[in-house]
Rosetta silent file (secondary structure, phi, psi, omega in degrees, C-alpha in Angstrom):
SEQUENCE: MSSAHVYMRVKKGQTWDDLTEEELEDCAQLVKANSIQGNKENNVWIVYTPWANLKKLPRMEVGQVGYHDLKLVRRIKVEKRQNEIVNRLNKTKREEYPDLAAEREAYDSEVREEKKRAFREAENARLEEERAREADREARDYKHIMDGDKMVTNKDIAAKYESVSDYEDDFM
SCORE:     score description
SCORE:     0.000 S_00000001
   1 L     0.000  137.494  177.835  207.654   -9.080  125.463 S_00000001
   2 L   -75.839  152.675  179.655  210.639   -9.208  123.148 S_00000001
   3 L  -154.457  163.392  174.680  214.047   -8.987  124.715 S_00000001
   4 L   -80.509  159.529  176.319  217.720   -9.205  124.036 S_00000001
   5 L  -112.798  131.471  176.920  219.636  -12.337  124.950 S_00000001
   6 L  -119.111  125.666  176.737  222.797  -12.085  127.010 S_00000001
   7 L  -107.828  123.884 -179.696  225.046  -15.117  127.355 S_00000001
   8 L  -111.518  123.202  178.762  227.488  -15.002  130.240 S_00000001
   9 L   -93.270  119.590 -179.334  230.398  -17.422  130.255 S_00000001
  10 L   -85.980  162.326 -179.561  231.447  -18.263  133.805 S_00000001
  11 L   -71.424  161.385 -179.823  234.977  -19.122  134.825 S_00000001
  12 L   -62.242  131.610 -179.348  236.143  -22.724  135.009 S_00000001
  13 L    87.928   -7.931 -178.941  234.872  -24.355  138.175 S_00000001
  14 L   -97.296  145.876  176.523  232.265  -21.643  138.720 S_00000001
  15 L  -114.419  172.527 -178.913  228.530  -22.286  138.520 S_00000001
  16 H   -70.732  -16.069  174.342  225.677  -19.915  137.891 S_00000001
  17 H   -71.864  -20.895 -178.675  224.934  -20.013  141.637 S_00000001
  18 H   -85.217   -3.932 -179.759  228.293  -18.279  142.167 S_00000001
  19 L   -64.736  137.334  179.725  227.311  -15.197  140.138 S_00000001
  20 L   -80.867  164.010  177.747  227.377  -12.015  142.190 S_00000001
  21 H   -62.379  -35.314  179.902  224.468   -9.597  142.426 S_00000001
  22 H   -65.470  -41.841  179.051  226.548   -7.027  140.516 S_00000001
  23 H   -65.341  -42.247  177.958  227.118   -9.435  137.614 S_00000001
  24 H   -64.000  -40.773  179.259  223.428  -10.315  137.491 S_00000001
  25 H   -64.272  -41.784  177.435  222.498   -6.626  137.620 S_00000001
  26 H   -59.646  -46.937 -179.963  224.921   -5.854  134.752 S_00000001
  27 H   -63.752  -43.081 -179.160  223.403   -8.617  132.599 S_00000001
  28 H   -64.517  -39.150  178.043  219.859   -7.551  133.453 S_00000001
  29 H   -65.595  -37.704  176.531  220.613   -3.907  132.595 S_00000001
  30 H   -63.976  -42.443  179.456  222.044   -5.008  129.233 S_00000001
  31 H   -62.845  -46.729 -179.125  218.920   -7.022  128.482 S_00000001
  32 H   -62.365  -43.717 -176.816  216.648   -4.138  129.460 S_00000001
  33 H   -67.100  -29.951 -176.713  218.680   -1.588  127.477 S_00000001
  34 L   -99.238    8.679  176.095  218.682   -3.742  124.326 S_00000001
  35 L   -98.431  132.502 -177.546  214.995   -4.654  124.459 S_00000001
  36 L   -63.770  -50.694 -178.760  212.680   -2.510  122.344 S_00000001
  37 L   -81.200  -41.334 -176.242  209.708   -2.729  124.704 S_00000001
  38 L   -64.015  -28.160 -179.361  211.591   -3.408  127.962 S_00000001
  39 L   -67.194  -27.681 -176.610  213.706   -0.289  127.589 S_00000001
  40 L   -88.134  -17.035 -174.896  210.598    1.897  127.760 S_00000001
  41 L  -104.532  158.067  172.766  209.030    0.230  130.812 S_00000001
  42 L  -105.152  164.086  179.311  209.928    0.162  134.497 S_00000001
  43 L    54.612   60.285 -179.066  209.770   -2.860  136.841 S_00000001
  44 E  -101.651  135.721  176.579  210.688   -5.429  134.201 S_00000001
  45 E   -90.145  128.774  177.845  211.335   -9.062  135.088 S_00000001
  46 E  -108.610  131.184 -178.522  214.432  -10.554  133.441 S_00000001
  47 E   -99.065  137.148  173.778  214.639  -14.349  133.152 S_00000001
  48 E  -139.003  149.830 -175.756  217.935  -16.220  133.372 S_00000001
  49 L  -158.525  160.871  175.033  218.847  -19.901  133.172 S_00000001
  50 L   -64.424  152.674 -177.441  221.839  -22.089  132.297 S_00000001
  51 H   -58.117  -40.310 -176.589  222.586  -22.441  128.602 S_00000001
  52 H   -66.787  -17.040 -179.584  221.896  -26.204  128.634 S_00000001
  53 H   -84.914  -10.717  179.564  218.353  -25.530  129.868 S_00000001
  54 E   -72.395  135.929  178.954  217.418  -23.541  126.737 S_00000001
  55 E  -121.788  123.111  179.920  215.137  -25.384  124.327 S_00000001
  56 L  -122.326  119.034  179.746  214.886  -24.266  120.738 S_00000001
  57 L  -108.309  153.203 -178.507  212.446  -26.035  118.437 S_00000001
  58 L   -59.014  -31.362 -176.716  212.148  -25.552  114.649 S_00000001
  59 L   -78.792   -5.342 -178.245  208.581  -24.239  114.925 S_00000001
  60 L   -78.719  153.248  177.030  209.634  -21.369  117.248 S_00000001
  61 L   -69.809  163.293  175.799  209.999  -17.785  116.072 S_00000001
  62 L   -63.325  128.973 -179.907  213.422  -16.191  115.688 S_00000001
  63 L    87.528  -12.618  179.859  214.679  -15.244  119.138 S_00000001
  64 L   -84.826  137.397  177.969  212.043  -17.314  120.915 S_00000001
  65 L  -133.986  159.052  173.255  213.277  -19.962  123.360 S_00000001
  66 E  -122.984 -174.978 -177.072  211.738  -22.478  125.707 S_00000001
  67 E  -131.424  140.095  176.836  213.086  -24.305  128.724 S_00000001
  68 L   -72.526  -44.097 -176.915  213.672  -27.980  129.369 S_00000001
  69 L  -129.933  112.479 -177.562  213.235  -27.650  133.141 S_00000001
  70 H   -68.692  -17.477  177.939  211.241  -24.730  134.531 S_00000001
  71 H   -69.298  -21.763  179.626  212.781  -25.299  137.972 S_00000001
  72 H   -89.548    1.493 -179.327  216.097  -24.028  136.592 S_00000001
  73 L   -91.746  127.254  178.364  214.589  -20.735  135.428 S_00000001
  74 E  -120.729  160.576 -178.396  215.211  -17.763  137.724 S_00000001
  75 E  -130.607  149.768  174.645  214.047  -14.172  137.541 S_00000001
  76 E  -134.494  140.773 -177.397  215.475  -10.836  138.568 S_00000001
  77 E   -98.782  131.125  176.052  213.542   -7.573  138.680 S_00000001
  78 E  -108.403  114.567 -177.564  214.946   -4.424  137.103 S_00000001
  79 L   -65.063  -55.419  178.836  213.295   -1.344  138.569 S_00000001
  80 L  -154.375  163.795 -178.871  214.559    1.116  135.963 S_00000001
  81 L   -68.560  133.707  176.519  217.363    1.540  133.484 S_00000001
  82 L  -111.500  102.258 -174.062  220.661    2.659  135.006 S_00000001
  83 H   -61.395  -31.105 -178.698  222.547    4.474  132.276 S_00000001
  84 H   -65.486  -35.117  177.363  225.872    4.473  134.156 S_00000001
  85 H   -70.433  -46.780 -178.438  225.929    0.643  134.104 S_00000001
  86 H   -63.469  -42.688  179.028  224.899    0.430  130.450 S_00000001
  87 H   -64.479  -43.098  178.627  227.441    3.101  129.423 S_00000001
  88 H   -59.786  -42.758 -179.672  230.236    1.393  131.393 S_00000001
  89 H   -72.042  -35.955  179.261  229.466   -1.919  129.684 S_00000001
  90 H   -67.808  -26.390  177.840  229.127   -0.373  126.220 S_00000001
  91 H   -66.764  -28.890 -178.823  232.624    1.135  126.537 S_00000001
  92 L  -103.122   14.189 -176.412  234.078   -2.375  126.760 S_00000001
  93 L   -66.696  136.751  175.654  231.768   -3.855  124.126 S_00000001
  94 L  -130.636  130.263  175.819  233.314   -6.243  121.591 S_00000001
  95 L   -91.670  118.339  178.019  231.496   -7.629  118.586 S_00000001
  96 L  -131.193  149.588  176.668  232.521  -11.229  118.006 S_00000001
  97 L  -127.549   72.104 -174.733  231.094  -13.951  115.858 S_00000001
  98 L   -75.239  158.753  172.677  232.657  -17.093  117.316 S_00000001
  99 L   -84.832   92.814 -173.801  232.092  -20.619  116.082 S_00000001
 100 H   -63.124  -36.220  179.744  230.143  -21.719  119.150 S_00000001
 101 H   -64.451  -42.597  179.674  229.946  -25.352  118.065 S_00000001
 102 H   -66.998  -40.790  177.812  233.732  -25.552  117.685 S_00000001
 103 H   -63.720  -40.931  178.911  234.276  -23.815  121.028 S_00000001
 104 H   -64.878  -42.071  179.024  231.861  -26.207  122.712 S_00000001
 105 H   -64.448  -40.697  178.121  233.595  -29.213  121.146 S_00000001
 106 H   -63.737  -42.106  178.776  236.993  -27.888  122.268 S_00000001
 107 H   -64.545  -46.048  179.146  235.659  -27.366  125.788 S_00000001
 108 H   -62.084  -39.070  177.892  234.083  -30.837  125.884 S_00000001
 109 H   -63.376  -42.379  178.320  237.331  -32.335  124.587 S_00000001
 110 H   -62.627  -42.055  178.657  239.280  -30.536  127.310 S_00000001
 111 H   -64.506  -42.697  178.488  236.880  -31.835  129.965 S_00000001
 112 H   -61.620  -43.574  179.456  237.173  -35.388  128.585 S_00000001
 113 H   -63.438  -39.188  178.098  240.986  -35.171  128.636 S_00000001
 114 H   -63.645  -41.896  177.982  240.899  -33.904  132.219 S_00000001
 115 H   -65.485  -40.959  177.987  238.675  -36.834  133.243 S_00000001
 116 H   -62.705  -42.911 -179.781  240.976  -39.285  131.430 S_00000001
 117 H   -63.565  -43.075  178.629  244.026  -37.796  133.158 S_00000001
 118 H   -64.275  -39.592  178.645  242.335  -38.009  136.564 S_00000001
 119 H   -64.807  -44.096  179.029  241.307  -41.609  135.864 S_00000001
 120 H   -60.918  -42.377  178.632  244.855  -42.515  134.780 S_00000001
 121 H   -63.311  -43.158  178.909  246.290  -40.940  137.933 S_00000001
 122 H   -64.976  -40.259  179.592  243.798  -42.790  140.130 S_00000001
 123 H   -66.557  -42.003  177.189  244.514  -46.056  138.285 S_00000001
 124 H   -63.411  -40.873  177.880  248.283  -45.560  138.638 S_00000001
 125 H   -64.377  -40.456  179.354  247.882  -44.831  142.341 S_00000001
 126 H   -65.512  -43.088  178.983  245.726  -47.936  142.743 S_00000001
 127 H   -64.812  -40.436  178.214  248.275  -50.099  140.885 S_00000001
 128 H   -63.757  -41.000  177.620  251.148  -48.673  142.928 S_00000001
 129 H   -64.829  -39.774  178.414  249.248  -49.393  146.135 S_00000001
 130 H   -64.630  -41.279  177.779  248.527  -52.931  144.893 S_00000001
 131 H   -63.607  -43.074  179.124  252.242  -53.445  144.107 S_00000001
 132 H   -63.465  -41.255  178.585  253.227  -52.178  147.561 S_00000001
 133 H   -64.140  -40.866  179.307  250.653  -54.470  149.167 S_00000001
 134 H   -66.623  -40.840  177.742  251.931  -57.430  147.118 S_00000001
 135 H   -63.993  -40.592  177.682  255.558  -56.661  148.053 S_00000001
 136 H   -65.131  -42.980  178.816  254.590  -56.459  151.718 S_00000001
 137 H   -63.019  -40.203  179.400  252.655  -59.723  151.436 S_00000001
 138 H   -66.070  -38.873 -179.964  255.665  -61.328  149.730 S_00000001
 139 H   -67.410  -31.037 -179.284  258.020  -60.108  152.458 S_00000001
 140 H   -85.873  -10.772 -175.735  255.805  -61.629  155.169 S_00000001
 141 L   -78.061  146.794 -178.499  255.407  -64.967  153.364 S_00000001
 142 L   -92.991   -2.303 -174.180  257.383  -68.009  154.564 S_00000001
 143 L   -67.529  -26.028  178.278  257.656  -69.735  151.204 S_00000001
 144 L   -77.864  -14.934  176.198  261.064  -68.182  150.438 S_00000001
 145 L   -75.569  -41.138 -177.519  262.438  -69.669  153.706 S_00000001
 146 L   -87.586   86.875  178.861  261.593  -73.235  152.680 S_00000001
 147 L   -98.974  121.519 -176.616  263.871  -73.748  149.655 S_00000001
 148 L   -62.624  -29.536 -179.747  263.851  -77.333  148.386 S_00000001
 149 L   -71.144  -27.070 -179.031  267.425  -77.121  147.095 S_00000001
 150 L   -91.120   -7.458 -178.624  268.754  -76.311  150.557 S_00000001
 151 L   -77.298  146.315 -179.465  266.810  -79.068  152.320 S_00000001
 152 L  -129.044  133.652  178.267  268.618  -82.200  153.481 S_00000001
 153 L   -91.049  167.218  177.977  266.972  -85.513  154.346 S_00000001
 154 H   -63.128  -35.201  178.772  268.059  -87.894  157.084 S_00000001
 155 H   -64.050  -38.628  177.503  269.277  -90.354  154.431 S_00000001
 156 H   -64.529  -39.600  179.509  271.558  -87.631  152.987 S_00000001
 157 H   -66.920  -44.596 -178.915  272.992  -86.955  156.459 S_00000001
 158 H   -63.525  -34.882  179.829  273.505  -90.695  157.164 S_00000001
 159 H   -73.121  -29.156 -175.358  275.342  -91.131  153.852 S_00000001
 160 H   -88.814  -35.986 -175.417  277.613  -88.142  154.522 S_00000001
 161 L  -118.812  151.707 -179.985  278.393  -88.639  158.235 S_00000001
 162 L   -81.244  -34.509 -179.614  279.169  -91.729  160.266 S_00000001
 163 L  -141.204  169.115  179.617  277.397  -90.542  163.392 S_00000001
 164 H   -67.981  -35.804 -179.068  275.081  -87.852  164.644 S_00000001
 165 H   -65.203  -35.602  175.815  277.853  -86.319  166.737 S_00000001
 166 H   -63.164  -41.738  178.339  279.990  -85.821  163.585 S_00000001
 167 H   -63.005  -42.672 -179.249  277.018  -84.008  161.973 S_00000001
 168 H   -68.950  -35.642  178.065  276.542  -81.807  165.063 S_00000001
 169 H   -66.790  -40.199  179.288  280.226  -80.947  165.176 S_00000001
 170 H   -70.953  -31.453 -179.117  280.154  -80.035  161.483 S_00000001
 171 H   -65.782  -41.974 -179.538  276.927  -78.016  161.936 S_00000001
 172 L   -87.740    0.000    0.000  278.435  -75.668  164.472 S_00000001
């Protein structure tokens, strides 16, 4: 049976599993109302799937689509046309002819930038944590206590003082 195609763009962060029954019913009523044969029949099954699951081959007829994964194809049954839904949706109808490829590229670019930003933030946090760990390790290390310039040998003490008691008196 021929049918209309309705593409629904979900909000950012939303998946097609998050669609409400009302939204699905609205889309199904639009498909039924805009289908030549489906509009005349009752108890029509409407198929829906994510956009990425649609498969279009050159040998297919105009309007015909296939699916990459049949497990991602879902169906909803429309008992009969509900004119109040179709009329409500037709009142807000807008005819647009967007450049879908450009919109998709812009969306993909935005997603890539978001991933890059998240990676940079995670990398900066990791580097900051590494610096803090290194500073803590440096503070606990004893190598800065043992400074060779401040060390004195017994020969240096013997050359400077006549006796050990003179050295002890000078030390305190």
